[in-house]
C-alpha positions, 0 to 999 in steps of 0.5 A: 461494526460487529466484533467479529467483523472487525476481527476479520478485517484486523487479521486480513490487514495484519496478514497483508501488512506482513506480506508487504513489509517482507516485499519492502525489504526485498526492494530495499535490499535491491535498491541498496545494493545497487546504490552501494556500487554507485549505480555502476553496472558491470554488464558486458553489453549496453542493452544488459546495462539498460535492463539493469538500470530499468530494473533498479528504477522499477524497484525504486517506483515499487518500493515508494508505492508499496510504502504508501500501501503500507501507510494506509494498511497501518492507518486502517489498523489504527482506526480499528483500535480507535473504533473509527474503522468502517465509517466514512471520514466525510459523511460519517455514515458506515462504509458498505461491506462490499466496499471494505471487502474490496478495499479494506483500508478505505476511509470513505464510502463509495459516494464520498470517494466518487465526490473526491475523485470528481473534484480531482478531475 
């Protein structure tokens, strides 16, 4: 992969990493605040309390998902540093540019990814 292309992906991944870190901080603050009050919601109506609990559960799930995404982004940035970015970790072939554009943190070419998905059923 050309140095110019690597730099483009590094910039894109770095910007996405920063964005997701900000989002994680917001969700962590919400979860921490909810947990600090022991999950006690002081709503006047049971439906409001249910809504608050639902929002808390959604924030926890989103936080978990964003942390997995952040891991993938940081892993891709490390692969740029060690020179393995853009190479399929299974077959060793170059990952097609359109796939990297769509999923810049991918570790596999489309063929190997489809095979892995088929194995998982």
